[in-house]
C-alpha positions in Angstrom: 61.4 -119.9 84.1 58.2 -120.6 82.2 54.9 -120.3 83.9 54.2 -124.0 83.5 57.3 -125.0 85.4 56.6 -122.4 88.1 53.1 -123.9 88.5 54.5 -127.4 88.7 57.0 -126.3 91.4 54.4 -124.4 93.4 52.0 -127.3 93.1 54.7 -129.7 94.4 55.2 -127.4 97.5 51.5 -127.1 98.1 51.4 -130.2 100.2 52.5 -130.4 103.8 54.9 -133.3 103.7 56.5 -132.1 100.4 56.9 -128.6 101.8 58.5 -129.9 105.0 60.7 -132.2 103.0 62.0 -129.4 100.9 62.6 -127.2 103.9 64.5 -130.0 105.6 66.7 -130.4 102.5 67.4 -126.7 102.4 68.5 -126.8 106.1 70.8 -129.8 105.3 72.6 -128.1 102.4 75.1 -128.9 101.0 75.5 -132.4 102.5 72.0 -133.6 101.7 70.0 -136.3 103.4 69.4 -140.0 102.6 65.8 -140.8 101.6 65.4 -143.2 104.6 66.6 -140.6 107.0 64.2 -138.0 105.6 61.4 -140.5 106.1 62.4 -141.0 109.7 62.9 -137.3 110.3 59.4 -136.5 109.1 57.8 -139.7 110.4 56.6 -140.7 106.9 56.6 -144.2 105.5 59.6 -144.7 103.1 57.4 -145.5 100.1 55.4 -142.4 100.7 58.6 -140.3 101.0 59.8 -141.8 97.7 56.7 -140.6 96.0 57.0 -137.1 97.5 60.7 -136.9 96.5 59.8 -137.9 93.0 57.2 -135.1 92.8 59.8 -132.6 94.1 62.4 -133.9 91.6 60.0 -133.6 88.6 59.3 -130.0 89.7 63.0 -129.1 89.6 63.3 -128.6 93.4 65.4 -131.5 94.4 68.3 -133.5 93.0 69.5 -137.0 94.0 72.7 -138.9 93.9 73.4 -142.6 94.6 76.1 -143.1 97.3 76.6 -146.8 97.9 73.3 -148.2 98.9 71.7 -144.9 99.7 70.2 -142.2 97.6 71.1 -138.7 98.9 68.7 -135.9 98.2 69.6 -132.3 98.1 67.5 -129.1 97.6 68.1 -127.8 94.1 69.0 -124.2 95.1 69.2 -123.2 91.4 65.6 -124.3 91.0 64.6 -122.4 94.2 66.4 -119.3 92.9 64.6 -119.5 89.5 61.2 -119.9 91.2 61.9 -117.0 93.6 63.0 -114.8 90.7 60.0 -115.8 88.7 57.7 -114.7 91.5 59.5 -111.5 92.2 60.6 -110.5 88.7 57.9 -107.8 88.3 57.9 -107.0 92.0 55.8 -104.0 92.8 55.7 -102.7 89.2 59.4 -101.8 89.4 58.9 -99.6 92.5 62.1 -100.3 94.4 60.9 -98.6 97.5 58.1 -101.3 97.8 60.5 -104.2 97.1 63.3 -103.0 99.4 61.7 -104.3 102.6 61.3 -107.8 101.1 64.9 -107.9 99.8 66.1 -106.5 103.2 64.3 -109.3 105.0 65.8 -112.0 102.8 69.3 -110.7 103.0 70.2 -111.6 106.6 69.1 -115.2 106.3 71.6 -115.7 103.5 74.5 -113.6 104.7 77.8 -115.5 105.0 78.8 -116.4 108.5 81.7 -114.4 109.9 84.5 -116.5 111.2 85.9 -115.5 114.6 89.4 -116.4 115.6 
């Protein structure tokens, strides 16, 4: 990821409604959420939500797909991965002992769920 795209993505997330929108979309992966439903969930006018979604889309953080009369938005997890890797690429000057706690804290939130019978 180039610095300019990282700056665009971070700038897009540097606004309360856009940050909450992105977090809501991450929580609703992989099914996504219709734009109108996002607006209702976050108590934001639909036209305002559309503008926020456009900003997140230009920043490479969300994707959209038309389904009938609705547009379904999803978090672009590849974009999130690229941004996270960009931020952590030179983590702690290569000192794994300094980065290990960060990685350990991220791992449980992403661990696959164990199915019980």
